[in-house]
N, C-alpha and C positions, 0 to 999 in steps of 0.2 A: 566823797562822791564816787560812784562806780560808773564806768562807762557801760553804755547799754546800746543796743542796736535795735531796729525794727524786725521782728520775726515773723508776725502775723497781723493781719488785718481780718476782721469778720464781724459777724453779728450775732449780738446776744440775744436769743430768743426770749429771754424772760422779760427784758426791758425794751426790746426791739430797737436797740442803740448799736452803733458800731462801736467796736472795741480795737484798738491797736495794741499790741501786745509787744513790750520791750523785753528784751532779755539780756542779763549782764555778759559783757565780752568775755569769753572762756570759762561761763559758769552756767548754772541751771536756774538761778532766780530770776523772776519774772515781775513785771510791773504793769498790769492791765489798766489802760486809760480809755474810758468811755468818751467818745467823740462824736461830733456831729455828721451828718451826711456829706456836705460839700467839703468838709476836710478829709474825710474818709475817702472821697472821689479824686481829691488833689493829691493825696498821699499814694493810693495806688496808680495813678496816672504817672506819677514821678517814679515809682518802683517799677513800673513796666515801661519807662521812657516814652510814653505816648506824649506827643506834642499837640495840644490843641492849636486851632487856627490863630487864635486870639491869646495873649497871655491871661492866665489865671491870676488872681490875687497875691498868689504865693510866689508866681513869676515876678509879677511887678515888685513884690517887696524884694526880691534878689535883685532886680535891675536897679531900684532905689539906692540899697546897700552898695552896690558896685559903683553906681552912677556917682555916688558921693565920695567915694576913694576909699571906704572901709572894706574890711573883710569880716565874716562871720568865724569868729575862733570856735565857738561852742555855744551849745545850748545847754541849760540845765533845767531839770525839773526840781523845783525848789521844795516845795511841802504840798500837803493835802489839808485843807480846813472844811469841815462840814461836807465831806464828799466831793469838794472842788480842789482839782490840782491846780497849781500855779507853776509858771516857768517864767525863764528869762533867756533873751539873747544876749550874746556878749559879742560886742562888735569891737574891733580894733580900728581905729581912727588916728593914723599917725602914731603917736606915742602914747594917746589916750585910750584907756580900755572903758567903753561905755555899755552899761546894762540896761536893757529895755525889758520892761515887765511885758508879758505876753501868755496867752492860752498855750497849753502843752501842744494842742494839736496843730495850731498854726506854726509853732516853734518847730516841731517835728518837719511838716511839710516844707519849711524853709531850710532846714539843715540837711534834708534828703537832696535838695537842689544844689546846696553848696558842697556836699560831701563833708559836712561838718561832723564832729563828735557829738553825741548826745549824752549827758550826765544826769544821774539821779542819786538821791541820798540812800545810803545802804539800808535805812530804816524802812524805807518804802518797798523794797524789793522782797517778794513773797517766795519763799521755797515751795517747790513743786513736791507735794508729800508722795511718798510710796504708794500708799493706798489710792490716791488718784491716779496715778500712772497704771497701777495694776487694775483699778476699776475700768477705766478706758480701754485697756488690753481686752478685758472680759467682753466689753461692748461691741469691739470691732477688731478684726483682724489687722486694723492698720497701726498699731504699735500705742506708746503713751498719747495722752490727749496734747500735751504741748512738744513740738519736735520744733528743730531748727529751721527746717526748710519752711517756706511761706506757702500761703494758700495756692491752689492752682490757678494760674492766671493766663490769660491769653497772650500769645507773643505778638499779636498784631498791634503796629505802631499806629495805625490810622483808624481808632474808633473814635466815632463821634461822641459828644457828650451823651446823647440818648442811648447810644449803644454800650456805653460804660455805665450808664445810670441802670439800664436793663440787667447788666451782666452782674453789677452789685447786688441788685434786688434778688436775684436768682441764687445767690450762694446760700448755701446751707450752713447751720451753726455747727452741725457735726463735722464740717470741714475744715474746722479750725479747732476743735477740741472744746472741752468745757471752761467756762469762765466763772472762776470763782475767786473769792477774796480769802 
């Protein structure tokens, strides 16, 4: 397993789906995972430290985990089968290690709330090919398609759910690079 981090969140114009891009720590390999809008909103809210007036589902999960006396040690993207990714939460409850099956999008949103590490199998990571980077540089003056810095996000910490949704919907795919496997 290789430790990865969230580096981007964008909209795939081909499928009109949100994509979270994980990048290996200290490396260039990537793992794009297509996710739903509610999970994308939850992830971007946590990345920007936007606190909703009421807890979201992933905030509730964090409260449940800590309320039960457990800690989130890590999450793992475990495999992909028929274009569906699988993940698990690894909770420490006293001396027991409890593994809970979960969707990667939910796992990532929860891991961000805990500051927990995210891991993925090396076989799922994709190399960024030189021609992809060169092609991107030809398309724009902004450099390679995948960069370490994330998407341009608002600094405001008091966005309403409607404002956040409108912000996400206005984001352009080219703001995040090309999504290819």
